[in-house]
C-alpha positions in Angstrom: 109.4 86.3 -6.8 106.6 88.3 -8.3 104.8 90.9 -5.2 101.4 91.0 -5.3 100.3 94.3 -5.7 96.3 95.7 -5.0 95.4 99.5 -6.0 92.4 100.8 -5.5 90.4 104.0 -6.7 89.6 105.8 -9.9 89.3 104.3 -13.5 88.2 107.0 -15.9 89.0 108.7 -19.3 91.3 111.6 -19.4 89.3 113.9 -21.9 92.0 116.2 -23.7 91.9 118.0 -26.9 93.2 115.4 -28.8 90.4 112.8 -27.7 89.9 110.3 -24.8 93.0 108.6 -22.9 92.2 106.0 -20.4 93.5 107.4 -17.1 92.9 107.3 -13.3 95.9 107.2 -10.8 95.1 104.0 -9.4 95.0 102.4 -12.6 97.8 103.8 -14.2 100.0 102.1 -11.3 98.7 99.2 -11.9 99.4 99.2 -15.4 103.1 100.0 -15.2 103.5 97.8 -12.2 102.2 95.1 -15.0 104.9 96.5 -17.1 107.4 96.0 -14.5 106.7 92.2 -14.6 103.7 92.1 -11.9 100.4 90.5 -11.6 98.6 93.8 -10.0 94.8 93.6 -9.0 92.9 96.7 -9.9 89.8 97.5 -7.4 87.3 100.0 -9.1 84.0 100.5 -10.3 82.5 101.9 -13.8 79.6 102.3 -15.5 77.1 100.1 -17.2 77.8 102.1 -20.4 79.7 101.9 -23.4 83.1 103.8 -22.1 82.9 101.5 -19.0 83.1 98.8 -21.4 86.1 100.1 -23.5 87.8 100.9 -20.3 87.4 97.6 -18.6 88.3 95.8 -22.2 91.7 98.7 -22.2 93.0 97.0 -19.1 91.9 93.4 -19.8 94.2 93.9 -23.0 96.8 95.1 -20.9 97.0 91.9 -18.9 95.1 93.4 -15.8 92.7 91.3 -13.8 89.3 92.9 -14.4 87.8 90.2 -11.5 87.7 93.1 -8.8 86.6 96.3 -11.2 82.8 96.3 -10.2 79.9 97.0 -13.1 77.3 100.1 -11.6 74.3 100.7 -13.6 73.3 103.7 -11.4 76.1 105.9 -12.4 78.4 107.0 -15.5 82.1 106.1 -15.9 83.8 108.7 -14.9 85.4 111.5 -16.8 88.2 114.7 -16.3 88.4 117.0 -18.4 92.4 117.4 -19.0 94.0 120.9 -19.5 97.2 120.3 -21.3 98.6 123.5 -22.1 101.6 123.6 -20.0 103.3 120.0 -20.5 104.8 120.3 -17.8 102.0 120.8 -15.1 98.1 119.5 -16.0 95.5 120.3 -14.2 92.3 118.7 -14.2 88.4 119.0 -14.0 87.2 116.1 -12.4 83.5 115.1 -13.1 81.2 114.0 -9.9 79.5 112.1 -9.3 80.4 109.2 -11.1 80.9 105.4 -11.1 84.1 104.7 -8.9 82.7 107.2 -6.4 80.8 104.0 -5.3 83.1 101.2 -4.8 81.2 98.5 -2.7 83.4 96.1 -0.1 82.7 93.1 -0.3 84.5 89.9 1.3 85.9 89.0 -2.2 87.8 91.9 -2.6 88.6 91.9 1.0 90.3 88.7 1.2 92.4 90.1 -2.3 94.0 92.5 -0.2 94.6 90.7 3.0 96.6 88.2 0.6 98.3 91.1 -1.4 102.1 92.1 0.1 101.0 96.0 -0.9 98.1 97.9 -1.2 98.2 101.1 -3.2 95.4 103.9 -2.6 95.1 107.7 -3.3 93.4 110.5 -1.9 90.5 111.3 -4.8 88.7 107.9 -4.3 87.7 109.6 -0.1 86.0 112.6 -1.7 82.8 110.1 -1.5 81.5 108.5 1.8 80.4 105.4 -0.2 84.5 104.8 -1.4 86.5 105.7 1.8 83.9 103.7 3.9 85.7 100.6 1.6 89.0 101.9 1.7 89.1 102.0 5.5 87.7 98.1 5.6 90.9 97.3 3.1 93.2 99.5 5.2 92.4 97.4 8.2 93.4 94.3 6.2 96.0 95.4 4.1 99.6 94.3 5.0 101.8 97.3 3.7 99.9 100.4 3.0 101.4 102.9 0.1 99.5 106.2 0.1 100.1 108.0 -3.4 98.7 111.0 -2.0 97.8 112.6 -5.6 95.7 115.9 -4.6 93.2 116.6 -6.6 91.5 120.1 -6.2 88.9 120.6 -5.1 88.3 117.2 -3.9 90.9 117.2 -0.4 91.6 119.1 2.8 93.3 118.0 5.9 90.2 115.6 7.9 90.7 113.4 4.2 93.7 113.4 4.0 95.2 113.1 7.8 93.7 109.5 8.4 94.9 108.4 5.0 98.7 109.2 6.0 98.6 107.9 9.7 97.4 104.3 8.3 100.2 104.5 5.5 103.6 102.9 5.7 105.1 104.2 2.3 104.2 107.6 1.1 104.7 109.0 -2.5 103.8 112.6 -2.9 105.2 115.8 -5.1 106.8 119.0 -3.4 103.6 121.3 -4.1 102.2 118.3 -1.6 104.7 118.3 0.7 104.4 122.5 1.0 100.7 122.2 1.2 100.3 119.3 3.7 103.4 120.7 5.8 101.5 124.2 6.3 98.9 122.7 8.0 100.9 122.3 11.0 104.1 124.6 10.6 105.6 126.7 7.7 109.0 125.0 7.8 110.4 126.2 4.8 113.4 123.3 4.6 112.2 120.5 2.5 114.4 117.7 4.2 112.9 119.0 7.7 109.7 118.6 6.5 109.7 115.6 5.3 111.2 113.8 8.9 108.4 115.7 10.3 106.1 113.9 8.3 107.7 110.3 8.9 107.6 111.4 12.6 104.0 112.8 12.8 102.4 110.3 10.9 104.8 107.2 11.3 106.3 106.3 8.2 108.5 104.1 7.3 109.4 105.6 3.8 108.6 108.9 2.2 109.3 109.8 -1.5 109.1 113.1 -2.6 109.2 113.7 -6.6 110.4 117.2 -7.9 109.7 116.9 -11.4 112.8 117.7 -13.3 114.8 118.3 -10.0 114.5 114.5 -9.5 113.0 113.3 -6.0 114.2 112.8 -2.6 113.6 109.1 -0.6 113.1 109.3 3.1 114.5 105.8 4.2 115.7 103.7 7.2 116.6 107.1 8.6 118.2 108.4 5.8 117.7 110.5 3.0 118.5 109.1 -0.8 118.0 111.6 -3.6 118.6 111.2 -7.2 118.8 114.3 -9.7 116.2 114.2 -12.5 117.2 113.6 -16.2 117.0 115.5 -19.1 114.5 114.9 -21.9 112.1 115.7 -24.2 108.8 116.0 -22.7 105.4 115.0 -24.6 103.6 115.2 -21.6 103.8 114.4 -17.8 100.3 112.5 -17.7 101.1 109.5 -15.9 105.2 110.2 -14.7 104.4 110.6 -11.2 102.0 106.9 -11.7 105.1 105.2 -13.1 107.7 106.5 -10.7 105.8 104.7 -7.9 105.4 101.8 -9.5 109.5 101.4 -10.6 110.0 102.3 -6.8 107.7 99.6 -5.6 109.3 97.5 -7.9 112.9 98.2 -6.7 111.5 98.2 -3.2 110.3 94.8 -3.4 113.6 93.2 -5.2 115.9 95.0 -2.0 117.7 96.7 -3.9 119.5 99.6 -2.3 117.5 102.9 -1.3 119.9 105.2 -3.7 119.4 102.6 -6.4 115.2 102.5 -6.2 114.9 106.0 -6.2 117.3 106.4 -8.9 115.5 103.8 -11.4 112.3 105.4 -10.5 113.6 108.7 -11.5 114.7 106.8 -15.0 111.0 105.2 -15.4 109.1 108.8 -14.9 111.4 110.6 -17.3 111.0 108.2 -19.8 107.3 107.4 -19.7 107.2 111.7 -20.2 108.7 111.6 -23.4 105.7 109.4 -24.5 102.0 110.6 -25.2 99.5 109.2 -22.7 99.5 107.5 -19.4 100.4 104.1 -20.1 102.6 103.6 -23.1 104.4 99.8 -22.8 107.8 101.1 -20.6 109.5 98.0 -19.5 112.4 97.2 -16.7 115.2 97.0 -19.4 113.9 100.3 -21.2 114.5 101.8 -17.9 118.4 100.3 -17.3 118.9 100.7 -20.7 117.9 104.7 -20.7 119.8 104.9 -17.3 122.8 103.5 -19.0 123.4 106.2 -21.2 122.2 109.3 -18.4 125.4 108.0 -16.4 
């Protein structure tokens, strides 16, 4: 049975030296969830402009439900200037304000979230008063809340991140984000102690920390589970973390063993990094084949 998942937040264009690509972490997660066999819904907002129409057409082509993607007439569709000079650490200049800063609440999207098994959100959409007010209303209705931390300077601080953490059931962050958020409270250098601190402080059920080529660590049901990374020829890492989350949620929803969940997610993230762009069509079968060759 498919898991019902709603993703909330930014959808935009990543502007690269080679041209523009559809992006935005929540949208990338939604596309990868679709590739993995789910029927996710995306709540976002684009401008009534060519870039907005093109973006909605892209997600429709990927098979996503576009019912909850709003079109605004006041603000343009979001764009991000991505610097990919370092294949392993992409940096971003995110334009503000844009359409997804003004996602409006409605009873219709509230009901969609209330009916969903999981609700995925990040920190970037919380940079604006309108979208964060909508997010706050949706979090009250959500069953299982999945916080994809995804910090993007300068659009975060402790005041923004803390309430989003406190409401989460499942949190995914990278090692740098773990170190940064931990530093707001203490200077514990030990990764696992920092993870335990996060779990206890924010009442989390599940915490996953990604470590790039070194794999990931999952804390779940009182235990740690680790998967090593996989050696691949990286094209770019855009979307790898988003695909990781989609794969992790897929495995968790299927009731797989935690060790298998984190390994499957690492395989997905590694495989996506071998492609250019954030949303290559990588299926569960592709990931299982990849893992078989990396026993």
